[in-house]
matplotlib code that plots the C-alpha trace (Angstrom):
import matplotlib.pyplot as plt

x = [16.7, 19.5, 20.9, 23.0, 25.6, 25.6, 26.0, 22.6, 20.7, 18.7, 15.3, 12.7, 10.1, 6.9, 3.9, 0.6, -2.8, -6.0, -9.0, -12.6, -15.6, -19.1, -17.8, -14.9, -11.2, -8.9, -6.2, -3.4, -2.8, 0.5, -0.7, 2.0, 1.6, -2.0, -1.6, -2.9, -1.5, -2.4, -1.4, 1.7, 5.4, 8.9, 9.5, 12.5, 15.1, 13.8, 10.1, 7.5, 5.4, 2.4, 4.3, 5.5, 2.0, 0.7, 3.6, 3.2, -0.6, 0.2, 2.9, 0.9, -2.7, -2.4, -4.7, -4.6, -5.0, -4.6, -2.8, -4.4, -3.6, -1.5, -3.8, -1.1, 2.6, 4.0, 7.4, 7.6, 10.6, 10.4, 12.3, 11.6, 13.4, 16.0, 16.7, 16.1, 13.7, 12.9, 10.0, 8.5, 5.0, 3.3, -0.4, -2.2, -5.8, -6.2, -8.8, -9.1, -9.3, -10.4, -13.7, -14.6, -14.8, -13.0, -14.6, -12.6, -9.1, -7.0, -3.3, -0.9, 1.6, 1.2, 2.4, -0.2, -4.0, -6.3, -9.4, -12.0, -12.6, -15.7, -14.7, -16.7, -14.5, -11.1, -10.5, -10.9, -8.0, -4.3, -3.3, 0.3, 1.7, -0.8, -1.4, -2.5, -6.0, -6.0, -4.8, -7.7, -10.2, -8.8, -8.9, -12.5, -13.5, -11.8, -9.7, -6.5, -3.0, -1.5, 2.1, 2.9, 6.1, 5.8, 8.3, 7.0]
y = [0.3, 2.9, 2.7, -0.5, 0.5, -2.0, 0.7, 2.2, -1.1, -2.7, -4.4, -2.5, -4.5, -2.6, -3.5, -2.3, -2.4, -3.4, -2.0, -2.1, -0.3, -0.4, -1.4, 1.1, 0.6, 3.0, 4.6, 6.9, 9.9, 11.5, 15.1, 16.6, 14.1, 13.0, 9.3, 6.7, 3.6, 1.4, 2.8, 1.5, 1.8, 0.3, -2.6, -1.8, -4.3, -6.3, -5.8, -7.9, -6.6, -6.5, -4.5, -2.1, -1.5, -0.8, 1.6, 3.4, 3.9, 5.4, 7.7, 8.8, 8.9, 8.6, 5.6, 2.4, -0.6, -4.3, -6.1, -9.5, -12.1, -11.6, -11.2, -10.9, -10.5, -9.0, -8.0, -4.7, -3.5, 0.0, 3.2, 6.4, 9.6, 7.7, 5.3, 1.6, 0.5, -3.0, -3.6, -6.6, -5.6, -7.5, -6.7, -7.4, -7.2, -4.2, -3.1, 0.1, 0.0, 3.7, 4.1, 7.0, 4.4, 4.1, 7.2, 9.7, 8.9, 12.0, 12.3, 13.9, 14.4, 17.2, 15.3, 12.5, 12.3, 9.3, 8.8, 6.1, 4.8, 3.0, -0.5, 0.2, 3.3, 1.7, 2.0, 5.8, 6.2, 6.2, 3.5, 2.5, 0.0, -0.6, -4.2, -3.1, -2.9, -6.6, -7.1, -5.0, -6.9, -10.3, -9.3, -7.9, -11.3, -13.2, -15.1, -16.9, -15.5, -14.5, -13.8, -11.7, -10.2, -7.1, -5.0, -1.5]
z = [-16.1, -16.1, -12.5, -12.5, -9.8, -7.0, -4.3, -5.2, -5.6, -2.9, -2.6, -0.6, 1.4, 1.8, 4.0, 2.5, 4.1, 2.4, 4.4, 3.1, 4.4, 2.7, -0.8, -0.5, -0.2, 1.7, -0.6, 0.1, -2.3, -3.2, -2.9, -5.2, -8.0, -7.6, -7.8, -5.3, -3.6, -0.7, 2.6, 4.4, 4.2, 4.5, 6.7, 9.0, 10.1, 13.1, 12.5, 10.6, 7.8, 10.1, 12.7, 10.0, 8.8, 12.3, 12.9, 9.5, 10.1, 13.5, 12.1, 9.0, 10.2, 14.0, 13.5, 15.6, 13.3, 13.4, 10.5, 9.8, 7.2, 4.1, 1.1, -1.6, -2.3, -5.4, -6.7, -8.6, -10.7, -12.2, -12.8, -10.9, -11.6, -13.6, -10.7, -10.8, -8.0, -6.8, -4.3, -2.7, -1.5, 1.3, 1.3, 4.6, 5.5, 7.9, 10.3, 12.4, 16.2, 16.2, 17.9, 15.6, 12.7, 9.4, 7.8, 9.9, 8.6, 8.3, 7.4, 9.8, 7.0, 4.4, 1.4, 1.6, 2.1, 2.7, 0.6, 0.3, -3.2, -4.3, -5.6, -8.7, -9.4, -9.2, -12.9, -12.7, -10.3, -11.0, -8.5, -8.3, -8.9, -11.7, -10.6, -7.1, -8.6, -9.1, -5.5, -4.3, -6.4, -5.3, -1.6, -2.0, -3.4, -0.6, -3.0, -2.0, -1.7, -5.1, -6.2, -9.2, -10.6, -12.7, -14.6, -15.6]

ax = plt.figure().add_subplot(projection="3d")
ax.plot(x, y, z, "-o")
ax.set_aspect("equal")
plt.show()
């Protein structure tokens, strides 16, 4: 990784939601670049990962959710636009409290969109980080908590 200066290096903690509905998983799409990721966002000082996920879904989709158990934790080291990045992702089971149901999830931010992906179609999507597909499959199978550390 090219960015080694200590002033630009920090570890980001990200809460990500894993929500299923009829053999589909909810994904968030980066509209400009076309790749997908599990919805969520950065954990702020003083909040738990579950609180961060609830806040992010309210901010990004105006959607009331409940964040349940942790289904996976991973560490991801990568380079983005020439900058070293280091993330710890906390994946939580997520359910909507919206009476309209999970099929009506719309983004309130122009740069992202929410889409449902058939579990059988995961390999056809550019989901980042790449090992998030394994997290989704593990969560869908109801398997125990997993930890992975990946350098891309």
